[in-house]
C-alpha positions as CSV (number, residue, x, y, z in Angstrom):
1,M,0.0,0.0,0.0
2,K,1.2,3.5,-0.9
3,K,1.8,5.9,2.0
4,S,1.6,9.5,0.7
5,S,1.0,12.6,2.7
6,K,0.0,14.6,-0.3
7,K,-2.9,14.0,-2.6
8,S,-1.9,13.4,-6.1
9,F,-3.4,15.9,-8.6
10,V,-2.4,13.9,-11.7
11,D,-4.7,11.2,-12.9
12,E,-2.0,8.6,-13.6
13,K,-4.5,6.0,-14.8
14,K,-6.0,8.3,-17.4
15,L,-2.5,9.4,-18.7
16,S,-1.3,5.8,-18.7
17,K,-4.3,4.7,-20.8
18,K,-3.9,7.7,-23.1
19,Y,-0.2,7.2,-23.8
20,R,-0.2,3.4,-23.2
21,T,2.7,3.5,-20.7
22,N,3.3,3.4,-17.0
23,V,3.1,7.1,-16.0
24,G,3.7,6.3,-12.3
25,G,7.0,4.7,-13.3
26,L,8.0,7.8,-15.4
27,I,7.2,10.0,-12.4
28,A,9.2,7.9,-10.1
29,A,12.2,8.0,-12.6
30,W,11.9,11.8,-12.8
31,K,12.0,12.0,-9.0
32,K,15.1,9.9,-8.9
33,G,16.8,12.5,-11.1
34,R,16.9,10.5,-14.4
35,S,17.0,12.6,-17.5
36,D,14.4,12.4,-20.3
37,V,16.9,10.9,-22.7
38,E,17.7,8.1,-20.2
39,I,14.1,7.4,-19.5
40,A,13.3,7.4,-23.3
41,C,16.1,4.9,-24.0
42,S,15.2,2.5,-21.1
43,T,11.4,2.5,-21.7
44,G,11.4,2.8,-25.5
45,I,9.1,5.8,-25.4
46,D,9.6,8.5,-28.0
47,L,11.3,11.6,-26.6
48,F,8.5,13.9,-28.0
49,T,5.8,11.7,-26.3
50,L,7.8,11.9,-23.0
51,K,7.9,15.7,-23.3
52,Q,4.1,15.7,-23.8
53,I,3.5,13.6,-20.7
54,K,5.7,15.8,-18.7
55,S,3.9,19.0,-19.9
56,E,0.5,17.5,-19.1
57,I,1.7,16.7,-15.6
58,E,3.1,20.2,-15.1
59,L,-0.2,21.7,-16.4
60,A,-2.2,19.7,-13.9
61,H,-0.1,20.9,-11.0
62,R,-0.3,24.5,-12.2
63,R,-4.1,24.2,-12.4
64,Q,-4.3,22.8,-8.9
65,R,-2.1,25.6,-7.5
66,L,-4.4,28.2,-9.2
67,E,-7.5,26.5,-7.7
68,E,-5.9,26.5,-4.2
69,K,-5.1,30.2,-4.6
70,K,-8.7,31.0,-5.7
71,E,-10.1,29.1,-2.7
72,A,-7.8,30.9,-0.3
73,L,-8.9,34.3,-1.7
74,A,-12.6,33.2,-1.4
75,H,-12.1,32.3,2.3
76,G,-10.6,35.7,3.0
77,Q,-7.0,34.6,3.4
78,S,-4.5,36.8,1.8
79,P,-2.1,35.2,-0.6
80,K,1.5,34.7,0.3
81,Q,3.3,37.8,-0.6
82,H,7.0,38.2,-1.3
83,H,8.4,41.3,0.2
84,I,11.1,43.1,-1.7
85,F,13.4,45.2,0.4
86,L,15.3,47.8,-1.6
87,R,18.3,49.8,-0.5
88,P,18.0,53.5,-1.0
89,L,20.4,54.7,-3.6
90,T,23.1,56.8,-2.0
């Protein structure tokens, strides 16, 4: 059984079915620090297809962060702000 503290926002089953490959294995390989070329050679997946899978995963995470930001604003919480401290010119 998988023990994960964070909820996965990527539908691995849907992507695996779409691209006919094990997307969970690809994600694990990326987390281990393997390059796209290494993964493409070891799995036999076209490099272009691998880039498409990666971009879909990144897009799903981006959408989730945007939804969380909208929910936080709806609940009256202010978004995390980055303060920039400037030195006066002398």
